[in-house]
N, C-alpha and C positions, 0 to 999 in steps of 0.2 A: 622489448620494454617501452617506447615508444608508442607502439600500441594501448599498453595501458594507460599509459598518460593521457592517450588522446579518449579513453573509453573515460577515465575518472575526471575529467573536463567538461567531456560531454554529461558526466551524471550529473555535475556539478551545476552545469547549465540549466540544464533541464528540473533539476532542484528548484532553484532562483528564480525560473518563470513559472512554475506551481506555486510557491510561497507569493508571488508576485500576481499573479493572478487569484490568490484564494485570498487576498489583504481585502482586494479592490471588491470581489464575486460581497466578502464580509460588511465592508462600507455600506455597499447598499442595499443587501440583504438585510441588512439590521435595521435600516430607513423605511423597509415592505413592511415586513411583518416584526411581532416582538420578540423578545430576549428570548423566550424560552420555546417559542416556535420554531425559530432560526436554528439553534443548539438543537432540539430535536430531530430535526431533517437532516442536520449537519452530521448527528451521532447515527441515524439510519441510513446514510449515504456509506457514511465510512463503515458502517456494518457489513452492508450489501459489497461493499467492495472486496473488503476482507474475508467474508465467507468461503468464495471460491478459491482464495490463497491458502488458507486452513486448511480445507478440504486437499487441494493439492499434494500439501506438505504432509498432511498426513496419512494421504497415500502413498506417500512415498518414502516415509518411514512404516510404514508397517510390510511395505517389499523389500525394504532393507534388514527390516527384522526376520519375516521370512528367508530370505536369502543367509542370512547367519546362522538360523535355526536348519536349516538344509546341510548347511554345512558341516555342522556338529553332528548330524547324525551319519 
């Protein structure tokens, strides 16, 4: 149980760090470029980060469905 608690605390700390760093980046980035450009680039970066995650999750789901189908046969 202690290991899970430590893991959760570290994930919370990581989330707070990312949140704080993003706030600073948004403040600096908002001054350097326009609002629409900043939000467009931010959305593009988010999409590029999520695409591999979506691909991996989809591959895992396909593997689970294949395994389930073979068990039914």
